[in-house]
N, C-alpha and C positions, 0 to 999 in steps of 0.2 A: 838347571842348578848344578854347580860343581859338587863333587863328592864331599869335600870338607864341610860345606854349608849344610848338605843333607844330614851328615852325621851330627853336626851341632844341633840342628833343629830336632832331630830324633832324640837328643839327650835332654830336651827340656823337661819331659815328664820325670825322668830319673833324677834330674836336678831338684825339681819341686819336692820329690819324695825323699830327698836326702840320701840317694843311693850312690852318688858319686863321691869319690874321695876329694880331698881339698884341692889337689893339683888339677883334677878333671873339672871341678866346679870353677876354679879360677880361670882355666882355659876357656870354658864355655862363656863366662861373663865377659872376658876380654875379647873373644871373637865377636860376640853380639855388639859390644861397644865399638868395635873397629870395622865391622862389616856393614856397609850401607844396605846391601841386599837383604841380609837377615833382619836388620832393624826395620826395613820397609815391610818385610814379610810379617813381622810381629804386629806392626801398626795396622796392617790391612785386615787382620782377622778379628774384627770387632765382636762377632757374635758370641765369643766365649770369654770376653774380658772379665766377666764377674766370677769366673771359676776360681782364680787366685784369691779374690776377695773373700769368697766363701771359705776357701781352705785356710786363709789366714785369720779369719775372725770366728765364724761359727764353729770351726773344728780346731781352734787353737789349742785346747786342752789335749787333743789327741796327738799332737806333734811335738817332737823334742826341739831344743833350741836351734839345732843346726837347720832343720827344715824351716823354722820360723825365720832364721837369718836368710835362708835361700829366698823365701817369698819376699822379704823386705828388699833384698838385692834386685830381684826381678821387678818389683814394683817401682824401684828407683829408676828403671829404664823408661824412656819416653813411651807412653801408651803401650805397656806390655800386654800381649795377647797370647792365647794358646789355641792352636787349631784343634779340630775335632778328633784327629788321629791321636793327638797328644792325650786328650781326655780318655780315649779308649785304652791307651797304655796305662793311664792312671787307674782305670777301672779294673785292669788286669793285674795291677800291682798288689803288693802284699797288704796294703791298707784295705783294698776291696776283698782280698782273700780272707782277711781276718773278719770283715763284716759278714762274709758268707760263713765263716767258721762259727760266728755267733749264732747264725740261723741254724747251723747243724747242731749246736749244743742244745738249743731250745727244742728242735725237732726230735733229736735223739732222746732227750730226757723227758719230754712232756707228751710226745705223740707216738711213742712206741716204735720208733724206727721204721715206720711204714712210708713208702714213697713209690716213685716210678720204678719199673723193673730195672734191676741192675744190668749193665751190659755184660758183666762177667759174674760167675759164681751161681750158686743154686738159687732158685726162686722160692724154695721152701726152707724153713729153718732146719738145720741139721739136728738129728735126735739128741746129740750130746748137749748142744746149747739149750734145747728145750728142757732136758733133764736138769740142767744147771738152774734154769729159772724156777723150776719146781723145788729144787733142793734148798733154795734160799728160804722158803717158808717153813721147811722142816726144821730149821734152826730154832724156830720160835714155838715149839710145842713142848709138852711135858708139864711137870708140877713145880719146877724150880725156876727162879729168876735167871734169865739168860743175859750174859754180858757180852756185848758186841763192841769191838774196837776196830775202827778203820783209820787209815792215815792218808791224808790228801797232800801230796807233795807238789809244790808249784815251782816251775823252772823258769829262769830268766832268759827265755828264748827271744830271738829277734822279733817274732810276731807279738809276744807279750809286751816288749819294750815299745813297739810301734803303736800298739793299742793304748798303752799307758797303764793297763791293769788287766788281770784275767778275771774270769767269773764263771760260775756254774749255777744252775738252778737247784733249789732244794725246797722241801715242803715242811710246814709245821702244822700242828693240829689246832683247830679252833674249838670253842666251846659248843658249837652246834654240830660237831662231829665232822665238819668239812675240812678239807685241806686249804691252807693258805700257801700260795706259791711265792717263794722269796728268791732273792739273789744273794749268793755267797760271793762277795766281791773280794778279790785277792790282789794285794799290792804286788808290784814288780820290785824285787830286791836284787842286789848284786849277786847273791848266792841263792841257791834253792832253799826252801824252808817248808815246814810241815804243819798242817792243821790236823789236830786229832779230833775225830768224830766218834764219840762213845755213846752207847745206849744201853739201858737196862730195861728188860721187859719181863713182866710177870704174866705168863700164859693164862692161869686160872682167872685173873681179874681184868686183864688188859691194861693194868697200870704200867706206866713207863716213865723213864727219865732220859732225855737226850741232851748232851752237852758238847759244844764245839769250843776248842781252845787252841791257841798257838802256844809257843814256848814262853810267851810274854804275858798272856792274859786269857781268861775265859771271854768268849765273844758272843755266845748265844746259848740259851737253854729253853727247853720246852718239856712239859711233863703233864701227867694226868694221874690223879690219886683216887679215882673212883667217884669223886664228888666235884672236883674243880679241875679246870685246865689252867696251867701256869705257863706264862710266856715272858721272856726277858725283853727289855729294850734298854737302850743306852741313853742316859740323861745328858743334858748339855754339858755337864761337868765331867763326862766320861765315866760315870758310874753305872753299874748294871742294876737296873730296877726290875723287880718281879711283879707282874700283874696277875691276878687270878680272876677267873670267871666261873660261875656256877654252870654246870652243864645243863643243856636243855632236855626236855622230855623225850625227844627223839634221838638223843645222842647215842652213838655206838662207837667204841674204840676201833682202830683200824682192823678190818677183818683179815687182811693179808699183811702182817707186819713186815714181811720181806719187801713189800712195795714201798714201805715207809722208812725202815731202818736199814734194810739189807744193802749189799753192794750192788744189787741189780735194781735199786730203787729208781723208779721212773722208766725202767726198761723191761718191765714184766709183761704188760698187757699186749696181746695180739702178736707177739713175736712168733707164734706158731702158725700164723696165717701166711698166705702167699704174698710175694712181693716185699718181704722184709729185706732190708738192705744188707744182707750178709754177702760181702763181695769176695770172700775167700777164707780158707782155713789152712793152717799149718801146724806142725808139731814143734813144741819148744820146751823150755825148762825155766823155772823160777830161779832166783838167786841162790836158794838153798838146795837146788838140784831136783826139786819136785817136777815130775813130768806134767806137762799141760798141753791142751789143744788151744790154739790162738785163733780167734775169729775176728776178721776185719769187717767193720760195719760203717757205712757212710754212703754218700752219693756223689755223683760226678758234677763238675761245673759245665758251663756251656760248651767247652772245648773237649768234653769227655774225660777230663783229668780229675782224679780224686785228690784234692789238695789237703783235705782235713778229714779225719776219720777216727773212730774208736777201735782199739784193740781190746778184746775181752779174752782173758786168760782163764781157762777152765781146768781145774785140777783133775788129773786122770784117776786119782785114788778114790775120791768121794764125789766127784762131779760138781763141786761147789765152785763159785766164782772166786778166784784168788786175787785178781787185779784187773783194773780197767786203766787204759792209757789213752789220752786224747792227743793225737799226732797232728801237727800243723807244719806243712812244708818239710816233712821228713824228720822233725824233731819232737821229742816228748814235751808237750805243753803242760799237761796236768796228769798226774798219776794217782789212782785211788787204790790202796792196797788193804786187804783184810789182814789184820794182825792176829786176831783170834776171835772165836765165838765159843763161849764156854759157860756152864752153869755156875751159879754163885748163890750164897745165902741171902744177900740183900744188896741193894745198890750202894755205891759209895757216896752218892748224893741223895738227900732225902727226896721223897716224892713231891714235896711242896717247894723244893729249891731254896729253902730258907737260908742255907749257909752261903748262897751266891748273892744275896741282896747286898748292894753296896760295893761289890767287888770292882776294883779299878780296871778299866779296859785300855788304858792309855798305852800306846806303843804297839798294840796288836797289829799284825800285818793284814788281818782280814776283818771284814765287817759283814753283817747280815742286813740287807735292805729288804723291807717287807713289801709285799704286793708287787712282785715282778710281773705277775699275771693276775688280772682281776676279771673273772668271767662274768657274763650276763649283766653288763652294766646298761644303764638307760641312756637315751639320747641326751638328756639333761646332764648326766655325769660326763659324757664325752665333751659337750660344749664347755663345761666348767673346767675340765682338765686340759683340753687342747689349747696350744698357743698358736694355732694356725686355723684357717677356715676349714671346717669339716662339712661333709655332705652326707645326706641320707637318701634312700629311695622313698619317694612319696607314696608309691604303690609297689608292693612286692610283685615280681613277675608271676605269671599264672602257673609256671611250672615249678616254682620254689615255695618254700614255707617262709614264714616271717623270720627275719634275720636275728641271730644272736650277736651281740656286740661284745668284743673282748678288748679290754684295755691292758696294755703291757708296756714294759720298758722298750724304748727304741734302741736296739743294741749298738747302733753306729752314731747315736747323738746323745751325749751324756746328759742325764737329768731330764730327758724329754720322753713323751709317751707316744706310742703308736696305737692305732685302733683297727681291729680286724672285724669285718662283717662276714659272718658265716651263715649261709642259707642252705639247708638240706633240700633235696628234691627227690620226689618219688621215682622219677625217671632217671635218677643218678646224675643229672646235670647240676650237681651242687655248685654253688657260686660263692666266691670269696672276693671281698674288696678290702684292700689295705691302704690306709692313709697314714703317712708318717713324715716327720721332718726330714729324715734321711732320704726317703723316696723323693720328696719335693726337691732336694738339692741334686741328688745323683741322676734321677730319671729325666729331669728337665734338660740336662746336658746331652743325654743320649738321644732324645727325640727331636731336638731342635732341627736337624737337617731333614727329618722325615716329613712326609706328606700325610695329612689326616685322611683316614678312610671314611670318616663321617664327622660332620659338624652339626651339633644339635641346636634346635631353636633356643635352648636354655643357655647356650654359650659354651657347652662342653665340646672338646675335640677328642676324637678317638684315633689313636695312633697304634698301628700294629706293633707288638712288642719285639719285632725282629726274631730273636730266638725265643719265641713266645711260649713254646711248650716247656722249655726249661724253667722259665720264669713262672709259668702257671703251675708247674709241679711244686715249686717252692711254696707258692701261696697256698695251694690246696693242702700240701703236707703240713704247713704250719697250723692249719685249722683242723687237722685230722681228729682231734679229741671231740670236735663238735659235729663234723660232717660224717665221721666214722666210716670212711671208705677211702681206699688208696686212689691216687690220681689215675685217670683213665688214659689210654694211649692217644685218644682223639681229643684231649683237653685243649683249650685255647686260652690265650692271654692277650691282654691289651694294656697299653699305658694310656691314661686319660689326662687331658690338660683342662683344668677347671677355669671358670671365669676369673677366679682369684689368683691364678697362676700356680696352683698346687698341682701335684702329679700323682693322683691315686693309681693303683695298679689293680687290674681286674682279671680274675681267672674263672673260667667256667669248665666244669668237668665233662665236656662233651660239646658237640657242634650246636650252634644257634643260627637261625635264619637272620637275614638282614633286618627283617621286620621286628623280630624278637630283640635283637641287639639295640636297634634304634629306640624301641619302646623303653627298654631298660635305661638307657642313657638319658632319654628325655625326662624320665621320672626323677632324676637327681635334683635335689634342692638343698640350699644351705641348711645345716642343722638348726641354726638359730631361727630361720624362717619357719621351719617345720614345727618347732616348739610353739611359736606364736599362733599357728593355725590349728594346733592340736592340744 
């Protein structure tokens, strides 16, 4: 193949992703149209023809008009195809990076930053960061109401534009005393904007009010008045509605308010254990000149690169957390800043949120979507919520306990749900199985050229995950809240292909024999059939 043809074929992935300027895109299409060799090359590679169809239809909302126009242009060519090397480039592109970034957000915020050992930096959390975690809860003691104000600033980064929106997890309190895991969905604007997150907390009683708003409208509120829990929702007309529920007999308010309201919310537990993902520390200053220590927290991709991470800025004067920044591809994606934490006589919003009822939310750049993560769901729930064929283990393997099923948003497929099976094991070989629409689309392209290492009588194929330790680390880390142990060095991972054409991903926190693996795969049955027989 001559050099120009190789260059043009290498640019197909960039073209699909909209990374070429107009002149480069025009040149590519003109070359394909006029070069019989390149056109024949595209026709010959049939095995990945459906990739562009998937990207053009299932993921249409994730792409801007230019990418859609690119796909339409390529579809207009006779029998357009893409080779597997092109798919690998797409997987390494910013779209895949952002999907990985979404995993990092969930992992960092909900599973306490634990994961595989970092290749650089200390394996134990530095004392200053540990002190900052403790300092958050000291803000919520005393006899006076405490007023906390944080600002969440959203930046129009290329990553945010490519994704179509930004988001971060948050929690709200339910009447049974448990937390509901929600998603704060943040629109992408031409300019940066700020969401104000305010809370008032009464230490003697545990009463609180929490309100989120943009400069245009209040978007969410949650409170507790010693008798009822109040939560807002938005009506079809765009009005804020307040619901109240009587607390249960076993209800207790948050025991560590810093875990709920503080700037370290979701980042408290277990940061003092080994293997926390602190990748480095440096000295810096805030905009007002305050001296800080800055901690970099994240994990590496399969190539050893840290594409997305958190920066935690700890004040030197009182060791409290001053700011968190989420960095994607070298740019600040989201910044969360402590404005103040101070005592006050009473909250500005009543404990029952009465004055917020009926408030218009129209025009707000942010919304709160409930139930980003629903833990401990049933097989029946999974069958009802999934829009693809799901599977369960007919029998739990001898070394593991019965699985917990977690239902959560699929970060890379808008409006769809993914399901995580988490099984703890006394011998530490914890097991995680993830089934999701995004995995079905993405992993299927990766494994097509591979050879199954095992084909089960039930029709399942087992394909080695390639860089399986990295993938297994993500799966195990995503379920840390349930398996409660960091991924082991000898963890293993596999991609499965089901009889229905879905692609679950399996991770085991340690080695298994062929007999154990085969028995595990052989026990997989469609969830619908499992319900009929149980």
